All heavy atoms as a GROMACS GRO file, in nm:
protein
  536
    1MET      N    1 -12.018  -4.391  -1.249
    1MET     CA    2 -12.156  -4.434  -1.250
    1MET      C    3 -12.209  -4.428  -1.393
    1MET      O    4 -12.197  -4.326  -1.460
    1MET     CB    5 -12.237  -4.343  -1.159
    1MET     CG    6 -12.380  -4.377  -1.151
    1MET     SD    7 -12.457  -4.259  -1.040
    1MET     CE    8 -12.609  -4.333  -1.015
    2ARG      N    9 -12.267  -4.535  -1.439
    2ARG     CA   10 -12.320  -4.540  -1.575
    2ARG      C   11 -12.464  -4.493  -1.578
    2ARG      O   12 -12.540  -4.516  -1.485
    2ARG     CB   13 -12.311  -4.681  -1.629
    2ARG     CG   14 -12.169  -4.726  -1.647
    2ARG     CD   15 -12.164  -4.861  -1.707
    2ARG     NE   16 -12.026  -4.901  -1.723
    2ARG     CZ   17 -11.985  -4.990  -1.808
    2ARG    NH1   18 -12.070  -5.051  -1.885
    2ARG    NH2   19 -11.858  -5.020  -1.817
    3THR      N   20 -12.497  -4.427  -1.688
    3THR     CA   21 -12.633  -4.379  -1.709
    3THR      C   22 -12.685  -4.438  -1.839
    3THR      O   23 -12.617  -4.432  -1.941
    3THR     CB   24 -12.637  -4.225  -1.718
    3THR    OG1   25 -12.579  -4.171  -1.600
    3THR    CG2   26 -12.778  -4.174  -1.734
    4LYS      N   27 -12.803  -4.497  -1.835
    4LYS     CA   28 -12.862  -4.554  -1.955
    4LYS      C   29 -12.912  -4.441  -2.044
    4LYS      O   30 -12.978  -4.348  -1.998
    4LYS     CB   31 -12.977  -4.648  -1.919
    4LYS     CG   32 -13.028  -4.726  -2.036
    4LYS     CD   33 -13.123  -4.834  -1.992
    4LYS     CE   34 -13.166  -4.914  -2.113
    4LYS     NZ   35 -13.250  -5.027  -2.077
    5ILE      N   36 -12.878  -4.449  -2.172
    5ILE     CA   37 -12.915  -4.344  -2.267
    5ILE      C   38 -13.032  -4.392  -2.351
    5ILE      O   39 -13.029  -4.504  -2.405
    5ILE     CB   40 -12.796  -4.309  -2.359
    5ILE    CG1   41 -12.682  -4.251  -2.277
    5ILE    CG2   42 -12.839  -4.212  -2.468
    5ILE    CD1   43 -12.555  -4.231  -2.356
    6ASP      N   44 -13.132  -4.308  -2.363
    6ASP     CA   45 -13.246  -4.338  -2.450
    6ASP      C   46 -13.204  -4.298  -2.592
    6ASP      O   47 -13.206  -4.181  -2.628
    6ASP     CB   48 -13.369  -4.259  -2.406
    6ASP     CG   49 -13.490  -4.282  -2.495
    6ASP    OD1   50 -13.485  -4.372  -2.582
    6ASP    OD2   51 -13.590  -4.210  -2.478
    7ILE      N   52 -13.165  -4.398  -2.671
    7ILE     CA   53 -13.112  -4.373  -2.805
    7ILE      C   54 -13.210  -4.296  -2.892
    7ILE      O   55 -13.172  -4.207  -2.969
    7ILE     CB   56 -13.074  -4.507  -2.875
    7ILE    CG1   57 -12.969  -4.581  -2.795
    7ILE    CG2   58 -13.031  -4.484  -3.019
    7ILE    CD1   59 -12.834  -4.513  -2.790
    8ASN      N   60 -13.338  -4.324  -2.880
    8ASN     CA   61 -13.438  -4.260  -2.966
    8ASN      C   62 -13.450  -4.109  -2.944
    8ASN      O   63 -13.492  -4.037  -3.034
    8ASN     CB   64 -13.574  -4.327  -2.947
    8ASN     CG   65 -13.572  -4.469  -2.995
    8ASN    OD1   66 -13.513  -4.500  -3.099
    8ASN    ND2   67 -13.634  -4.558  -2.919
    9ASN      N   68 -13.414  -4.061  -2.827
    9ASN     CA   69 -13.423  -3.918  -2.796
    9ASN      C   70 -13.287  -3.851  -2.778
    9ASN      O   71 -13.279  -3.737  -2.732
    9ASN     CB   72 -13.508  -3.897  -2.671
    9ASN     CG   73 -13.650  -3.940  -2.692
    9ASN    OD1   74 -13.711  -3.906  -2.793
    9ASN    ND2   75 -13.704  -4.017  -2.599
   10TRP      N   76 -13.180  -3.922  -2.812
   10TRP     CA   77 -13.045  -3.872  -2.792
   10TRP      C   78 -13.006  -3.780  -2.907
   10TRP      O   79 -13.028  -3.811  -3.024
   10TRP     CB   80 -12.951  -3.991  -2.784
   10TRP     CG   81 -12.812  -3.962  -2.737
   10TRP    CD1   82 -12.770  -3.860  -2.657
   10TRP    CD2   83 -12.696  -4.039  -2.768
   10TRP    NE1   84 -12.635  -3.868  -2.636
   10TRP    CE2   85 -12.587  -3.978  -2.703
   10TRP    CE3   86 -12.673  -4.152  -2.843
   10TRP    CZ2   87 -12.457  -4.027  -2.712
   10TRP    CZ3   88 -12.544  -4.200  -2.851
   10TRP    CH2   89 -12.438  -4.138  -2.786
   11LYS      N   90 -12.947  -3.666  -2.876
   11LYS     CA   91 -12.904  -3.570  -2.979
   11LYS      C   92 -12.800  -3.630  -3.073
   11LYS      O   93 -12.789  -3.589  -3.187
   11LYS     CB   94 -12.846  -3.443  -2.914
   11LYS     CG   95 -12.946  -3.360  -2.840
   11LYS     CD   96 -12.879  -3.239  -2.778
   11LYS     CE   97 -12.976  -3.159  -2.696
   11LYS     NZ   98 -12.911  -3.044  -2.632
   12ARG      N   99 -12.722  -3.725  -3.026
   12ARG     CA  100 -12.614  -3.784  -3.106
   12ARG      C  101 -12.653  -3.918  -3.169
   12ARG      O  102 -12.570  -3.998  -3.206
   12ARG     CB  103 -12.490  -3.799  -3.020
   12ARG     CG  104 -12.437  -3.664  -2.972
   12ARG     CD  105 -12.307  -3.679  -2.896
   12ARG     NE  106 -12.212  -3.764  -2.961
   12ARG     CZ  107 -12.116  -3.722  -3.044
   12ARG    NH1  108 -12.105  -3.595  -3.071
   12ARG    NH2  109 -12.032  -3.808  -3.099
   13LYS      N  110 -12.783  -3.940  -3.181
   13LYS     CA  111 -12.833  -4.067  -3.235
   13LYS      C  112 -12.776  -4.095  -3.375
   13LYS      O  113 -12.733  -4.207  -3.403
   13LYS     CB  114 -12.986  -4.066  -3.241
   13LYS     CG  115 -13.045  -4.192  -3.299
   13LYS     CD  116 -13.197  -4.185  -3.306
   13LYS     CE  117 -13.250  -4.311  -3.372
   13LYS     NZ  118 -13.395  -4.309  -3.386
   14LEU      N  119 -12.775  -3.997  -3.462
   14LEU     CA  120 -12.726  -4.017  -3.598
   14LEU      C  121 -12.578  -4.058  -3.598
   14LEU      O  122 -12.540  -4.152  -3.669
   14LEU     CB  123 -12.745  -3.890  -3.682
   14LEU     CG  124 -12.696  -3.898  -3.827
   14LEU    CD1  125 -12.769  -4.008  -3.903
   14LEU    CD2  126 -12.716  -3.764  -3.896
   15ALA      N  127 -12.497  -3.992  -3.517
   15ALA     CA  128 -12.355  -4.027  -3.509
   15ALA      C  129 -12.339  -4.169  -3.454
   15ALA      O  130 -12.258  -4.248  -3.504
   15ALA     CB  131 -12.280  -3.928  -3.421
   16TYR      N  132 -12.416  -4.201  -3.352
   16TYR     CA  133 -12.409  -4.335  -3.294
   16TYR      C  134 -12.445  -4.441  -3.398
   16TYR      O  135 -12.374  -4.540  -3.413
   16TYR     CB  136 -12.504  -4.346  -3.174
   16TYR     CG  137 -12.519  -4.487  -3.125
   16TYR    CD1  138 -12.418  -4.547  -3.050
   16TYR    CD2  139 -12.633  -4.563  -3.156
   16TYR    CE1  140 -12.430  -4.679  -3.005
   16TYR    CE2  141 -12.646  -4.693  -3.113
   16TYR     CZ  142 -12.544  -4.750  -3.038
   16TYR     OH  143 -12.557  -4.880  -2.996
   17GLU      N  144 -12.555  -4.420  -3.469
   17GLU     CA  145 -12.597  -4.518  -3.568
   17GLU      C  146 -12.497  -4.530  -3.683
   17GLU      O  147 -12.476  -4.638  -3.737
   17GLU     CB  148 -12.735  -4.482  -3.622
   17GLU     CG  149 -12.844  -4.504  -3.519
   17GLU     CD  150 -12.980  -4.458  -3.567
   17GLU    OE1  151 -12.989  -4.378  -3.663
   17GLU    OE2  152 -13.080  -4.503  -3.506
   18THR      N  153 -12.434  -4.419  -3.718
   18THR     CA  154 -12.336  -4.421  -3.826
   18THR      C  155 -12.214  -4.504  -3.787
   18THR      O  156 -12.168  -4.589  -3.864
   18THR     CB  157 -12.292  -4.278  -3.861
   18THR    OG1  158 -12.406  -4.203  -3.901
   18THR    CG2  159 -12.189  -4.277  -3.972
   19PHE      N  160 -12.159  -4.482  -3.668
   19PHE     CA  161 -12.035  -4.546  -3.629
   19PHE      C  162 -12.052  -4.679  -3.557
   19PHE      O  163 -11.959  -4.759  -3.551
   19PHE     CB  164 -11.952  -4.452  -3.541
   19PHE     CG  165 -11.896  -4.335  -3.616
   19PHE    CD1  166 -11.956  -4.210  -3.608
   19PHE    CD2  167 -11.784  -4.350  -3.696
   19PHE    CE1  168 -11.906  -4.103  -3.679
   19PHE    CE2  169 -11.733  -4.242  -3.767
   19PHE     CZ  170 -11.794  -4.119  -3.758
   20SER      N  171 -12.169  -4.708  -3.503
   20SER     CA  172 -12.186  -4.830  -3.424
   20SER      C  173 -12.173  -4.957  -3.506
   20SER      O  174 -12.140  -5.063  -3.451
   20SER     CB  175 -12.320  -4.829  -3.351
   20SER     OG  176 -12.427  -4.834  -3.445
   21ASN      N  177 -12.196  -4.951  -3.634
   21ASN     CA  178 -12.185  -5.070  -3.719
   21ASN      C  179 -12.048  -5.088  -3.783
   21ASN      O  180 -12.026  -5.186  -3.852
   21ASN     CB  181 -12.293  -5.066  -3.828
   21ASN     CG  182 -12.431  -5.076  -3.768
   21ASN    OD1  183 -12.454  -5.152  -3.675
   21ASN    ND2  184 -12.525  -4.999  -3.820
   22PHE      N  185 -11.956  -4.994  -3.761
   22PHE     CA  186 -11.822  -5.006  -3.816
   22PHE      C  187 -11.744  -5.112  -3.738
   22PHE      O  188 -11.755  -5.120  -3.616
   22PHE     CB  189 -11.747  -4.874  -3.806
   22PHE     CG  190 -11.789  -4.770  -3.905
   22PHE    CD1  191 -11.910  -4.775  -3.971
   22PHE    CD2  192 -11.706  -4.663  -3.931
   22PHE    CE1  193 -11.947  -4.677  -4.061
   22PHE    CE2  194 -11.742  -4.564  -4.021
   22PHE     CZ  195 -11.862  -4.572  -4.086
   23SER      N  196 -11.665  -5.191  -3.808
   23SER     CA  197 -11.583  -5.290  -3.737
   23SER      C  198 -11.465  -5.224  -3.667
   23SER      O  199 -11.414  -5.275  -3.569
   23SER     CB  200 -11.532  -5.396  -3.834
   23SER     OG  201 -11.452  -5.336  -3.934
   24ASP      N  202 -11.422  -5.108  -3.716
   24ASP     CA  203 -11.308  -5.037  -3.656
   24ASP      C  204 -11.337  -4.886  -3.661
   24ASP      O  205 -11.275  -4.813  -3.739
   24ASP     CB  206 -11.180  -5.071  -3.732
   24ASP     CG  207 -11.056  -5.017  -3.664
   24ASP    OD1  208 -11.062  -4.989  -3.543
   24ASP    OD2  209 -10.954  -5.002  -3.732
   25PRO      N  210 -11.430  -4.837  -3.579
   25PRO     CA  211 -11.464  -4.695  -3.585
   25PRO      C  212 -11.352  -4.606  -3.532
   25PRO      O  213 -11.277  -4.646  -3.443
   25PRO     CB  214 -11.587  -4.683  -3.495
   25PRO     CG  215 -11.576  -4.798  -3.402
   25PRO     CD  216 -11.505  -4.908  -3.478
   26TYR      N  217 -11.337  -4.490  -3.588
   26TYR     CA  218 -11.236  -4.396  -3.544
   26TYR      C  219 -11.282  -4.255  -3.578
   26TYR      O  220 -11.374  -4.235  -3.656
   26TYR     CB  221 -11.100  -4.424  -3.609
   26TYR     CG  222 -11.100  -4.402  -3.759
   26TYR    CD1  223 -11.065  -4.279  -3.812
   26TYR    CD2  224 -11.139  -4.503  -3.846
   26TYR    CE1  225 -11.066  -4.258  -3.949
   26TYR    CE2  226 -11.140  -4.482  -3.982
   26TYR     CZ  227 -11.104  -4.360  -4.033
   26TYR     OH  228 -11.107  -4.338  -4.168
   27THR      N  229 -11.218  -4.158  -3.519
   27THR     CA  230 -11.243  -4.018  -3.551
   27THR      C  231 -11.109  -3.949  -3.573
   27THR      O  232 -11.004  -4.004  -3.539
   27THR     CB  233 -11.318  -3.945  -3.437
   27THR    OG1  234 -11.237  -3.951  -3.319
   27THR    CG2  235 -11.452  -4.009  -3.409
   28GLY      N  236 -11.114  -3.833  -3.627
   28GLY     CA  237 -10.991  -3.757  -3.649
   28GLY      C  238 -11.017  -3.608  -3.634
   28GLY      O  239 -11.131  -3.563  -3.642
   29ILE      N  240 -10.911  -3.536  -3.611
   29ILE     CA  241 -10.920  -3.391  -3.599
   29ILE      C  242 -10.816  -3.331  -3.693
   29ILE      O  243 -10.701  -3.374  -3.695
   29ILE     CB  244 -10.890  -3.345  -3.455
   29ILE    CG1  245 -10.993  -3.403  -3.358
   29ILE    CG2  246 -10.887  -3.194  -3.446
   29ILE    CD1  247 -10.961  -3.376  -3.214
   30VAL      N  248 -10.858  -3.233  -3.769
   30VAL     CA  249 -10.767  -3.165  -3.862
   30VAL      C  250 -10.776  -3.016  -3.834
   30VAL      O  251 -10.883  -2.959  -3.824
   30VAL     CB  252 -10.806  -3.193  -4.008
   30VAL    CG1  253 -10.715  -3.118  -4.102
   30VAL    CG2  254 -10.805  -3.341  -4.037
   31THR      N  255 -10.659  -2.952  -3.822
   31THR     CA  256 -10.656  -2.808  -3.802
   31THR      C  257 -10.523  -2.754  -3.853
   31THR      O  258 -10.426  -2.827  -3.865
   31THR     CB  259 -10.674  -2.773  -3.652
   31THR    OG1  260 -10.684  -2.631  -3.639
   31THR    CG2  261 -10.558  -2.822  -3.568
   32LYS      N  262 -10.521  -2.626  -3.884
   32LYS     CA  263 -10.397  -2.562  -3.924
   32LYS      C  264 -10.328  -2.505  -3.801
   32LYS      O  265 -10.394  -2.444  -3.716
   32LYS     CB  266 -10.424  -2.448  -4.022
   32LYS     CG  267 -10.471  -2.495  -4.157
   32LYS     CD  268 -10.488  -2.375  -4.251
   32LYS     CE  269 -10.531  -2.422  -4.388
   32LYS     NZ  270 -10.540  -2.310  -4.484
   33ILE      N  271 -10.199  -2.530  -3.791
   33ILE     CA  272 -10.121  -2.471  -3.681
   33ILE      C  273  -9.991  -2.416  -3.738
   33ILE      O  274  -9.939  -2.466  -3.836
   33ILE     CB  275 -10.092  -2.572  -3.568
   33ILE    CG1  276 -10.016  -2.695  -3.622
   33ILE    CG2  277 -10.218  -2.617  -3.499
   33ILE    CD1  278  -9.966  -2.788  -3.515
   34ASP      N  279  -9.943  -2.312  -3.675
   34ASP     CA  280  -9.817  -2.250  -3.717
   34ASP      C  281  -9.703  -2.315  -3.639
   34ASP      O  282  -9.693  -2.299  -3.517
   34ASP     CB  283  -9.822  -2.100  -3.690
   34ASP     CG  284  -9.696  -2.028  -3.736
   34ASP    OD1  285  -9.606  -2.093  -3.793
   34ASP    OD2  286  -9.688  -1.907  -3.716
   35ILE      N  287  -9.618  -2.390  -3.708
   35ILE     CA  288  -9.507  -2.461  -3.643
   35ILE      C  289  -9.372  -2.400  -3.678
   35ILE      O  290  -9.268  -2.463  -3.660
   35ILE     CB  291  -9.510  -2.611  -3.679
   35ILE    CG1  292  -9.501  -2.631  -3.830
   35ILE    CG2  293  -9.632  -2.678  -3.621
   35ILE    CD1  294  -9.478  -2.774  -3.871
   36THR      N  295  -9.375  -2.276  -3.725
   36THR     CA  296  -9.251  -2.209  -3.766
   36THR      C  297  -9.147  -2.208  -3.654
   36THR      O  298  -9.030  -2.239  -3.677
   36THR     CB  299  -9.281  -2.065  -3.811
   36THR    OG1  300  -9.382  -2.068  -3.911
   36THR    CG2  301  -9.158  -1.996  -3.864
   37LYS      N  302  -9.189  -2.174  -3.532
   37LYS     CA  303  -9.094  -2.168  -3.420
   37LYS      C  304  -9.034  -2.305  -3.390
   37LYS      O  305  -8.915  -2.317  -3.360
   37LYS     CB  306  -9.162  -2.112  -3.295
   37LYS     CG  307  -9.194  -1.965  -3.305
   37LYS     CD  308  -9.259  -1.915  -3.178
   37LYS     CE  309  -9.292  -1.767  -3.187
   37LYS     NZ  310  -9.356  -1.718  -3.063
   38LEU      N  311  -9.116  -2.409  -3.401
   38LEU     CA  312  -9.066  -2.543  -3.375
   38LEU      C  313  -8.967  -2.587  -3.483
   38LEU      O  314  -8.862  -2.644  -3.452
   38LEU     CB  315  -9.182  -2.644  -3.368
   38LEU     CG  316  -9.144  -2.788  -3.338
   38LEU    CD1  317  -9.074  -2.800  -3.203
   38LEU    CD2  318  -9.268  -2.877  -3.342
   39VAL      N  319  -8.998  -2.558  -3.608
   39VAL     CA  320  -8.907  -2.591  -3.718
   39VAL      C  321  -8.774  -2.520  -3.697
   39VAL      O  322  -8.666  -2.581  -3.708
   39VAL     CB  323  -8.968  -2.553  -3.855
   39VAL    CG1  324  -8.866  -2.566  -3.966
   39VAL    CG2  325  -9.089  -2.639  -3.884
   40ASN      N  326  -8.777  -2.392  -3.668
   40ASN     CA  327  -8.654  -2.315  -3.645
   40ASN      C  328  -8.575  -2.368  -3.525
   40ASN      O  329  -8.452  -2.378  -3.530
   40ASN     CB  330  -8.685  -2.167  -3.628
   40ASN     CG  331  -8.735  -2.104  -3.756
   40ASN    OD1  332  -8.708  -2.152  -3.865
   40ASN    ND2  333  -8.811  -1.996  -3.743
   41PHE      N  334  -8.646  -2.401  -3.419
   41PHE     CA  335  -8.581  -2.456  -3.299
   41PHE      C  336  -8.507  -2.585  -3.334
   41PHE      O  337  -8.392  -2.605  -3.293
   41PHE     CB  338  -8.684  -2.482  -3.189
   41PHE     CG  339  -8.628  -2.551  -3.068
   41PHE    CD1  340  -8.562  -2.478  -2.970
   41PHE    CD2  341  -8.641  -2.688  -3.053
   41PHE    CE1  342  -8.509  -2.542  -2.859
   41PHE    CE2  343  -8.588  -2.752  -2.942
   41PHE     CZ  344  -8.522  -2.679  -2.845
   42CYS      N  345  -8.574  -2.673  -3.408
   42CYS     CA  346  -8.512  -2.801  -3.446
   42CYS      C  347  -8.390  -2.779  -3.535
   42CYS      O  348  -8.287  -2.845  -3.516
   42CYS     CB  349  -8.614  -2.890  -3.517
   42CYS     SG  350  -8.744  -2.949  -3.408
   43LYS      N  351  -8.399  -2.686  -3.628
   43LYS     CA  352  -8.285  -2.657  -3.716
   43LYS      C  353  -8.168  -2.599  -3.639
   43LYS      O  354  -8.054  -2.640  -3.656
   43LYS     CB  355  -8.326  -2.561  -3.828
   43LYS     CG  356  -8.410  -2.627  -3.934
   43LYS     CD  357  -8.447  -2.527  -4.042
   43LYS     CE  358  -8.535  -2.592  -4.148
   43LYS     NZ  359  -8.573  -2.496  -4.253
   44GLU      N  360  -8.196  -2.502  -3.552
   44GLU     CA  361  -8.091  -2.435  -3.475
   44GLU      C  362  -8.019  -2.532  -3.380
   44GLU      O  363  -7.900  -2.520  -3.356
   44GLU     CB  364  -8.148  -2.320  -3.394
   44GLU     CG  365  -8.192  -2.202  -3.480
   44GLU     CD  366  -8.273  -2.098  -3.403
   44GLU    OE1  367  -8.289  -2.112  -3.278
   44GLU    OE2  368  -8.324  -2.005  -3.467
   45ASN      N  369  -8.094  -2.628  -3.326
   45ASN     CA  370  -8.037  -2.722  -3.230
   45ASN      C  371  -8.001  -2.858  -3.291
   45ASN      O  372  -7.963  -2.950  -3.219
   45ASN     CB  373  -8.134  -2.741  -3.112
   45ASN     CG  374  -8.147  -2.614  -3.032
   45ASN    OD1  375  -8.058  -2.580  -2.954
   45ASN    ND2  376  -8.255  -2.540  -3.052
   46LYS      N  377  -8.017  -2.867  -3.423
   46LYS     CA  378  -7.984  -2.988  -3.498
   46LYS      C  379  -8.047  -3.113  -3.437
   46LYS      O  380  -7.980  -3.212  -3.410
   46LYS     CB  381  -7.833  -3.002  -3.511
   46LYS     CG  382  -7.771  -2.890  -3.588
   46LYS     CD  383  -7.622  -2.907  -3.601
   46LYS     CE  384  -7.568  -2.785  -3.677
   46LYS     NZ  385  -7.424  -2.784  -3.684
   47ILE      N  386  -8.178  -3.104  -3.412
   47ILE     CA  387  -8.252  -3.219  -3.362
   47ILE      C  388  -8.361  -3.257  -3.461
   47ILE      O  389  -8.402  -3.175  -3.545
   47ILE     CB  390  -8.312  -3.193  -3.221
   47ILE    CG1  391  -8.406  -3.073  -3.222
   47ILE    CG2  392  -8.203  -3.173  -3.119
   47ILE    CD1  393  -8.478  -3.051  -3.091
   48SER      N  394  -8.408  -3.379  -3.451
   48SER     CA  395  -8.508  -3.432  -3.542
   48SER      C  396  -8.641  -3.359  -3.527
   48SER      O  397  -8.698  -3.355  -3.417
   48SER     CB  398  -8.528  -3.581  -3.515
   48SER     OG  399  -8.646  -3.628  -3.574
   49PHE      N  400  -8.690  -3.304  -3.637
   49PHE     CA  401  -8.822  -3.241  -3.634
   49PHE      C  402  -8.928  -3.346  -3.606
   49PHE      O  403  -9.020  -3.324  -3.527
   49PHE     CB  404  -8.852  -3.169  -3.766
   49PHE     CG  405  -8.995  -3.123  -3.774
   49PHE    CD1  406  -9.037  -3.011  -3.706
   49PHE    CD2  407  -9.088  -3.196  -3.847
   49PHE    CE1  408  -9.169  -2.970  -3.710
   49PHE    CE2  409  -9.220  -3.155  -3.852
   49PHE     CZ  410  -9.260  -3.042  -3.784
   50TYR      N  411  -8.917  -3.461  -3.670
   50TYR     CA  412  -9.015  -3.569  -3.652
   50TYR      C  413  -9.024  -3.610  -3.505
   50TYR      O  414  -9.132  -3.623  -3.449
   50TYR     CB  415  -8.980  -3.689  -3.739
   50TYR     CG  416  -9.074  -3.804  -3.720
   50TYR    CD1  417  -9.199  -3.804  -3.780
   50TYR    CD2  418  -9.040  -3.913  -3.639
   50TYR    CE1  419  -9.287  -3.910  -3.761
   50TYR    CE2  420  -9.126  -4.018  -3.620
   50TYR     CZ  421  -9.250  -4.016  -3.682
   50TYR     OH  422  -9.338  -4.120  -3.662
   51GLY      N  423  -8.910  -3.631  -3.444
   51GLY     CA  424  -8.908  -3.670  -3.304
   51GLY      C  425  -8.968  -3.565  -3.213
   51GLY      O  426  -9.044  -3.594  -3.121
   52CYS      N  427  -8.934  -3.441  -3.240
   52CYS     CA  428  -8.984  -3.329  -3.160
   52CYS      C  429  -9.136  -3.313  -3.176
   52CYS      O  430  -9.209  -3.299  -3.078
   52CYS     CB  431  -8.912  -3.201  -3.203
   52CYS     SG  432  -8.907  -3.074  -3.079
   53MET      N  433  -9.183  -3.320  -3.300
   53MET     CA  434  -9.326  -3.306  -3.326
   53MET      C  435  -9.403  -3.422  -3.263
   53MET      O  436  -9.508  -3.403  -3.202
   53MET     CB  437  -9.352  -3.301  -3.477
   53MET     CG  438  -9.499  -3.288  -3.511
   53MET     SD  439  -9.574  -3.140  -3.441
   53MET     CE  440  -9.590  -3.044  -3.586
   54THR      N  441  -9.349  -3.543  -3.275
   54THR     CA  442  -9.414  -3.660  -3.215
   54THR      C  443  -9.425  -3.643  -3.064
   54THR      O  444  -9.529  -3.672  -3.004
   54THR     CB  445  -9.336  -3.788  -3.249
   54THR    OG1  446  -9.329  -3.801  -3.391
   54THR    CG2  447  -9.403  -3.911  -3.190
   55TYR      N  448  -9.319  -3.595  -3.002
   55TYR     CA  449  -9.320  -3.571  -2.858
   55TYR      C  450  -9.433  -3.476  -2.818
   55TYR      O  451  -9.511  -3.503  -2.727
   55TYR     CB  452  -9.185  -3.514  -2.813
   55TYR     CG  453  -9.186  -3.463  -2.672
   55TYR    CD1  454  -9.175  -3.551  -2.564
   55TYR    CD2  455  -9.199  -3.327  -2.645
   55TYR    CE1  456  -9.177  -3.504  -2.434
   55TYR    CE2  457  -9.202  -3.280  -2.517
   55TYR     CZ  458  -9.191  -3.368  -2.410
   55TYR     OH  459  -9.194  -3.321  -2.282
   56PHE      N  460  -9.444  -3.363  -2.888
   56PHE     CA  461  -9.545  -3.264  -2.851
   56PHE      C  462  -9.687  -3.311  -2.881
   56PHE      O  463  -9.780  -3.281  -2.806
   56PHE     CB  464  -9.517  -3.129  -2.918
   56PHE     CG  465  -9.403  -3.056  -2.853
   56PHE    CD1  466  -9.286  -3.032  -2.921
   56PHE    CD2  467  -9.413  -3.011  -2.722
   56PHE    CE1  468  -9.181  -2.966  -2.860
   56PHE    CE2  469  -9.309  -2.944  -2.660
   56PHE     CZ  470  -9.192  -2.922  -2.729
   57VAL      N  471  -9.705  -3.386  -2.988
   57VAL     CA  472  -9.839  -3.439  -3.018
   57VAL      C  473  -9.881  -3.536  -2.909
   57VAL      O  474  -9.993  -3.528  -2.856
   57VAL     CB  475  -9.841  -3.508  -3.157
   57VAL    CG1  476  -9.968  -3.588  -3.175
   57VAL    CG2  477  -9.827  -3.405  -3.268
   58LEU      N  478  -9.792  -3.628  -2.872
   58LEU     CA  479  -9.826  -3.724  -2.768
   58LEU      C  480  -9.845  -3.657  -2.633
   58LEU      O  481  -9.934  -3.694  -2.556
   58LEU     CB  482  -9.718  -3.832  -2.758
   58LEU     CG  483  -9.709  -3.924  -2.880
   58LEU    CD1  484  -9.588  -4.016  -2.868
   58LEU    CD2  485  -9.836  -4.004  -2.899
   59LYS      N  486  -9.764  -3.557  -2.605
   59LYS     CA  487  -9.778  -3.484  -2.478
   59LYS      C  488  -9.913  -3.412  -2.472
   59LYS      O  489  -9.980  -3.412  -2.369
   59LYS     CB  490  -9.664  -3.384  -2.462
   59LYS     CG  491  -9.662  -3.313  -2.329
   59LYS     CD  492  -9.540  -3.227  -2.315
   59LYS     CE  493  -9.549  -3.144  -2.191
   59LYS     NZ  494  -9.464  -3.191  -2.085
   60SER      N  495  -9.957  -3.355  -2.584
   60SER     CA  496 -10.085  -3.284  -2.584
   60SER      C  497 -10.202  -3.380  -2.569
   60SER      O  498 -10.306  -3.346  -2.514
   60SER     CB  499 -10.101  -3.203  -2.713
   60SER     OG  500 -10.119  -3.288  -2.824
   61MET      N  501 -10.187  -3.504  -2.615
   61MET     CA  502 -10.294  -3.603  -2.604
   61MET      C  503 -10.306  -3.657  -2.462
   61MET      O  504 -10.410  -3.707  -2.423
   61MET     CB  505 -10.268  -3.719  -2.700
   61MET     CG  506 -10.283  -3.679  -2.845
   61MET     SD  507 -10.226  -3.805  -2.960
   61MET     CE  508 -10.325  -3.944  -2.915
   62LYS      N  509 -10.202  -3.645  -2.384
   62LYS     CA  510 -10.199  -3.701  -2.249
   62LYS      C  511 -10.244  -3.602  -2.140
   62LYS      O  512 -10.232  -3.628  -2.024
   62LYS     CB  513 -10.059  -3.751  -2.218
   62LYS     CG  514 -10.050  -3.841  -2.099
   62LYS     CD  515  -9.910  -3.889  -2.076
   62LYS     CE  516  -9.904  -3.967  -1.948
   62LYS     NZ  517  -9.771  -4.002  -1.909
   63ARG      N  518 -10.301  -3.492  -2.177
   63ARG     CA  519 -10.332  -3.385  -2.080
   63ARG      C  520 -10.450  -3.416  -1.987
   63ARG      O  521 -10.477  -3.340  -1.898
   63ARG     CB  522 -10.359  -3.254  -2.153
   63ARG     CG  523 -10.233  -3.198  -2.210
   63ARG     CD  524 -10.247  -3.056  -2.236
   63ARG     NE  525 -10.115  -3.004  -2.265
   63ARG     CZ  526 -10.084  -2.880  -2.266
   63ARG    NH1  527 -10.175  -2.790  -2.239
   63ARG    NH2  528  -9.964  -2.840  -2.293
   64ASN      N  529 -10.522  -3.522  -2.008
   64ASN     CA  530 -10.640  -3.550  -1.920
   64ASN      C  531 -10.598  -3.604  -1.790
   64ASN      O  532 -10.544  -3.684  -1.749
   64ASN     CB  533 -10.736  -3.643  -1.991
   64ASN     CG  534 -10.801  -3.571  -2.109
   64ASN    OD1  535 -10.774  -3.457  -2.134
   64ASN    ND2  536 -10.886  -3.641  -2.176
   0.00000   0.00000   0.00000
């Protein structure tokens, strides 16, 4: 069910106005994580770190 938002009283008005005029809007998330165990696992099992990391990143994005 859709709800009409009153833009003038919306808490996220500034963010909306900033990104609504972009031809290709996007967001990103940056954080520090400890991947020591994953690096060691990949080395011990002689598997691609890139492939393993890509798998876990995509898996974490699909949790909804």
